[in-house]
C-alpha positions in Angstrom: -23.0 2.1 -6.9 -24.2 3.6 -3.6 -26.7 6.3 -3.3 -25.3 9.6 -4.5 -24.2 12.2 -2.0 -23.6 15.9 -2.6 -20.4 16.1 -4.5 -17.6 18.4 -3.3 -16.6 21.4 -5.3 -15.9 20.5 -8.9 -12.5 22.3 -9.0 -9.6 20.0 -9.2 -7.0 19.6 -6.4 -4.3 22.3 -6.7 -1.6 21.4 -9.2 1.6 20.3 -7.6 4.4 22.8 -7.3 7.4 22.4 -9.6 10.6 21.2 -8.0 13.1 23.9 -7.5 15.8 21.7 -9.1 15.9 18.4 -10.9 15.0 15.6 -8.5 17.4 12.7 -8.2 15.9 9.4 -7.4 17.7 7.2 -4.9 19.2 4.0 -6.2 16.7 1.2 -5.6 17.9 -1.2 -2.9 15.7 -4.2 -3.8 13.9 -5.3 -7.0 11.9 -8.4 -7.0 12.2 -10.9 -9.8 9.6 -13.7 -9.7 10.9 -17.2 -10.5 7.8 -18.0 -12.4 5.0 -16.1 -14.2 1.6 -17.5 -15.1 -0.5 -15.6 -17.6 -4.2 -16.5 -18.1 -5.7 -16.4 -21.6 -8.0 -13.5 -20.8 -5.1 -11.5 -19.3 -3.0 -12.0 -22.4 -5.8 -10.6 -24.5 -6.0 -7.3 -22.6 -3.9 -4.3 -23.8 -2.5 -3.7 -20.4 -1.8 -7.4 -20.0 0.2 -7.3 -23.2 2.2 -4.2 -21.9 2.9 -6.1 -18.7 4.1 -9.1 -20.6 6.5 -6.9 -22.6 7.8 -5.3 -19.4 8.3 -8.7 -17.7 10.4 -9.9 -20.7 12.4 -6.6 -20.6 13.1 -7.2 -16.9 14.7 -10.5 -17.7 12.0 -12.8 -16.4 12.5 -16.0 -18.4 9.9 -18.5 -17.0 6.6 -17.1 -18.4 3.8 -19.6 -19.0 0.9 -18.7 -21.2 -2.1 -20.7 -20.0 -4.8 -22.1 -22.3 -7.6 -21.0 -20.0 -8.3 -18.7 -17.0 -7.7 -21.1 -14.2 -4.4 -21.0 -12.4 -2.7 -24.4 -11.8 -2.2 -25.7 -8.3 1.2 -24.9 -6.9 3.0 -27.9 -5.5 6.0 -28.2 -3.2 7.6 -30.7 -0.8 5.4 -29.8 2.2 3.5 -26.7 3.1 6.6 -24.6 3.6 7.9 -25.4 0.1 4.5 -24.6 -1.4 4.4 -21.3 0.4 7.8 -20.3 -0.9 6.9 -21.4 -4.4 3.8 -19.2 -4.2 5.7 -16.2 -2.9 8.0 -16.5 -5.9 5.2 -16.7 -8.4 3.5 -13.8 -10.2 0.2 -14.4 -12.0 -1.3 -12.0 -14.6 -5.0 -12.5 -14.4 -8.4 -10.8 -15.0 -10.2 -10.4 -11.7 -13.8 -11.6 -11.3 -16.4 -8.8 -11.6 -17.1 -8.9 -7.9 -13.6 -7.6 -7.2 -14.2 -4.5 -9.5 -17.3 -3.5 -7.5 -15.7 -0.7 -5.4 -16.0 -1.0 -1.6 -15.3 1.7 1.0 -12.1 1.2 2.9 -12.2 3.2 6.2 -10.3 4.8 7.7 -8.0 5.2 4.7 -10.2 6.1 1.6 -13.6 6.3 0.0 -12.9 3.4 -2.3 -10.6 0.4 -2.5 -9.1 0.2 -6.0 -6.9 -2.8 -6.5 -4.0 -2.9 -9.0 -3.0 -6.3 -7.8 -3.4 -8.8 -4.9 -0.5 -10.2 -3.0 3.0 -9.0 -2.2 6.6 -10.4 -2.6 7.7 -9.1 0.8 8.1 -11.3 3.9 6.7 -9.1 6.7 6.1 -11.5 9.6 3.1 -9.5 10.8 1.5 -9.4 7.3 -2.1 -8.2 7.3 -2.8 -10.1 4.1 -2.4 -13.4 6.1 -5.8 -12.9 7.6 -7.5 -11.5 4.5 -6.6 -13.7 1.5 -7.3 -17.3 1.0 -5.2 -19.9 -0.9 -1.5 -19.8 -1.7 0.0 -16.3 -1.5 0.6 -15.8 -5.2 1.0 -12.2 -6.3 -1.8 -11.6 -8.8 -1.5 -8.6 -11.2 -4.8 -7.5 -12.7 -4.7 -7.1 -16.5 -7.9 -5.1 -16.8 -6.4 -1.9 -15.4 -7.4 0.3 -18.5 -11.0 -0.7 -18.2 -11.0 -0.3 -14.4 -9.6 3.2 -14.5 -12.2 4.2 -17.1 -15.0 3.0 -14.8 -14.1 5.3 -11.8 -15.9 8.4 -12.9 -19.3 7.4 -11.5 -17.8 7.1 -8.0 -16.6 10.7 -7.7 -18.5 12.5 -4.9 -20.1 9.4 -3.6 -17.8 8.4 -0.8 -18.2 8.6 3.0 -14.7 8.4 4.3 -13.2 11.5 2.8 -15.5 13.2 0.2 -18.4 12.8 2.6 -16.5 13.9 5.6 -16.2 17.6 6.7 -12.8 16.9 8.3 -11.2 15.3 5.2 -13.3 16.7 2.3 -10.2 18.5 1.0 -8.7 15.2 -0.1 -11.5 14.8 -2.6 -12.9 11.3 -3.5 -10.1 9.0 -2.6 -9.1 5.6 -4.1 -6.8 3.3 -2.1 -4.5 1.2 -4.3 -2.7 -0.6 -1.5 -5.3 -2.6 0.4 -4.1 -6.0 -0.8 -0.7 -5.3 -2.4 2.4 -3.1 -2.4 2.2 -1.4 -5.9 5.7 -0.1 -5.9 7.1 -3.6 -5.2 5.7 -4.6 -8.6 6.1 -1.4 -10.6 9.4 -2.3 -12.3 7.5 -5.4 -13.7 4.1 -3.9 -14.5 4.1 -0.1 -14.8 0.6 -0.2 -13.2 1.2 2.5 -10.6 2.5 4.9 -13.2 -0.5 4.1 -15.5 -2.9 4.9 -12.6 -0.9 8.1 -11.6 -1.0 9.4 -15.1 -4.7 8.8 -15.5 -5.5 10.5 -12.2 -3.3 13.4 -13.0 -4.6 14.1 -16.6 -8.2 12.9 -16.7 -11.1 15.4 -16.6 -12.8 14.4 -13.4 -16.2 15.7 -12.2 -14.7 16.7 -8.8 -11.6 16.6 -6.7 -10.0 13.1 -6.6 -6.9 11.5 -5.1 -5.2 8.2 -5.7 -3.5 6.8 -2.6 -0.7 4.2 -2.5 1.5 2.9 0.4 4.8 1.1 0.0 7.8 -0.5 1.8 10.0 -0.1 -1.3 12.1 2.7 -2.8 12.2 2.3 -6.6 10.6 5.7 -7.4 12.7 6.8 -10.4 9.9 6.1 -12.9 7.4 8.1 -11.0 9.2 11.4 -10.5 8.5 13.0 -14.0 4.9 11.8 -14.3 2.0 14.3 -14.8 0.5 13.6 -11.4 -1.1 16.9 -11.0 -1.0 16.6 -7.2 -3.7 14.0 -7.4 -1.7 11.0 -6.1 -0.5 10.8 -2.5 2.4 8.4 -2.2 2.8 7.1 1.4 5.7 5.2 2.8 5.2 2.6 5.5 8.0 3.1 8.0 8.8 1.6 11.4 11.3 1.7 14.2 14.7 0.3 13.2 14.4 -2.8 15.4 10.9 -3.7 14.1 11.9 -3.3 10.5 15.1 -5.3 10.9 13.4 -8.2 12.7 10.1 -8.5 11.0 10.1 -6.8 7.5 11.9 -9.3 5.3 12.6 -8.7 1.6 11.6 -5.0 1.8 13.7 -1.9 1.1 15.7 -0.6 4.1 14.0 2.1 6.1 16.7 4.6 5.1 16.0 3.8 1.4 12.3 4.4 1.9 12.9 7.7 3.6 15.1 8.8 0.7 12.4 7.8 -1.7 9.8 9.8 0.3 12.0 12.9 0.1 12.4 12.4 -3.7 8.7 12.1 -4.5 8.0 15.1 -2.2 10.6 17.1 -4.1 8.8 16.1 -7.3 5.7 17.8 -6.1 3.7 14.8 -4.9 1.6 15.1 -1.7 3.1 12.4 0.5 2.3 10.4 3.6 4.0 8.6 6.5 2.3 5.4 7.5 3.8 4.3 10.9 2.8 0.7 11.1 2.6 -1.6 12.9 3.5 0.4 16.0 5.1 -1.9 18.6 6.1 -0.7 22.1 9.3 -2.7 22.4 12.3 -1.7 24.5 13.4 1.8 23.7 10.4 2.5 21.5 10.3 6.2 22.3 13.9 6.7 21.2 13.5 4.6 18.0 10.3 6.2 16.9 11.6 9.6 17.8 14.6 9.0 15.6 12.4 7.8 12.8 10.4 11.1 12.9 13.6 13.1 13.0 14.9 11.3 9.9 11.7 11.9 8.0 11.7 15.6 8.9 15.3 16.0 7.7 14.4 14.3 4.3 11.4 16.4 3.4 11.6 19.7 1.5 10.1 22.8 3.1 6.4 23.1 2.3 5.8 19.4 1.8 2.1 18.3 1.9 2.4 15.5 4.5 -0.1 13.3 6.2 0.5 10.8 9.0 -1.4 7.6 9.7 -0.7 5.6 12.9 -1.6 1.9 13.1 -0.8 -0.2 16.1 0.0 -3.9 15.8 -3.0 -6.2 16.1 -3.8 -9.8 14.9 -6.8 -12.1 14.5 -7.0 -15.8 15.3 -6.9 -16.5 11.6 -3.9 -14.3 10.8 -2.0 -15.8 13.8 -2.6 -19.3 12.5 -1.5 -18.4 9.0 1.6 -16.4 10.1 2.9 -19.1 12.3 2.5 -21.5 9.4 4.4 -19.1 7.1 7.0 -18.1 9.6 7.3 -20.9 12.2 10.4 -19.3 13.9 9.0 -15.8 14.2 9.6 -13.9 17.5 6.6 -11.7 16.8 4.5 -11.2 19.9 1.1 -12.7 19.3 0.0 -13.6 22.9 -3.7 -13.3 23.5 -3.2 -13.3 27.3 -1.4 -9.9 27.1 -3.9 -8.3 24.7 -7.4 -6.9 24.7 -10.0 -8.6 22.5 -12.1 -6.4 20.3 -15.1 -7.5 18.3 -16.3 -6.0 15.1 -19.9 -5.3 14.2 -20.1 -8.7 12.6 -18.4 -10.5 15.5 -14.9 -10.6 14.1 -12.3 -11.0 16.8 -9.2 -8.8 16.9 -6.4 -8.8 19.6 -5.1 -5.3 20.3 -2.9 -3.7 22.9 -4.6 -3.1 26.3 -6.2 0.3 26.9 -3.4 1.7 29.1 -0.8 0.8 26.5 -2.9 2.3 23.7 -3.5 5.5 25.6 0.3 5.9 26.3 1.2 5.2 22.7 -1.4 7.6 21.3 -0.4 10.4 23.6 3.3 10.0 22.8 2.8 9.8 19.1 0.4 12.7 18.9 2.8 15.0 20.8 5.9 13.7 19.0 4.4 14.2 15.5 3.2 17.7 16.4 6.7 18.6 17.7 8.9 17.0 15.0 6.6 17.3 12.0 4.5 20.4 12.9 3.1 20.9 9.3 1.8 17.3 9.1 -1.8 16.3 9.4 -2.5 13.2 11.5 -5.4 11.5 9.7 -6.2 8.8 12.2 -5.0 6.6 15.0 -6.0 2.9 15.2 
């Protein structure tokens, strides 16, 4: 655990306002069913792992294999593409190694990364996980959730991204659950997001806290009546219609996500709009303007709304992986029209040129202020 910093005020975040009328959840447009589930021995022994097993069976998943040990078998297919598709259709219930439970800061989003799972069933052709994860893209659900939640108290007040920042201290100590997965994509199979929301909403914390989760899905019915206490910010990743249509396979339609955003806001959750990855294609101003207008129309008056803007970028490693995964992609990943940035450890990232970034940032800053005047723009990257 890092050196302690001065904790913010110990009073909890304000309780969420009650909805004026019963909130109706939109009908989910897409629910993923894995074709195969692998369960390690240690995962099957955990109470949460047993609850997930029961939920998988209730969801109609028939191919569930209980392994004798804790090592996952190699996934085989007829060529790399077949192996990739087999992995994307596989869910593994595992216990992560201790190193993955040592919380790490995750700027600019949150004080701490808190993983419910690793991997995602969607097929976004720009997927950021492509450059971050090694091995077949199996979706791994972590069966030690109860123990992991119980171990978070010592991190309260020790962050640097929000709790240690004057500009964002009002968010409390923040825990990001979406770094390496889409928790809502798995919720109907695991109940993990609801478990975390309930814990954050009812636990007696030493100071203000906030759970953060981002999604491209819309199955929010099971979240609306939870005792969230205003301590979970649900964010919806949205994009221009043409970008979503071409590059966000196996996700819920943008209209469904916007309806879900409106439903959770009406249920008293603080919410967020993650516009990502921003791509300046033909007619981008009109498309992103329409997106902001649609969001504004869906939100109840007085909604606590934040906005995060993330432009498209790629690394040499992610480009290689993505072109293997999606060989026919039309996604622009041309180093010759990009600017190269290097991280403090020498990592290479290809971003839009400065003039393009300046134009995008100026337009989005003005458009958000005009169309969503009560929203807080957390960061631009």
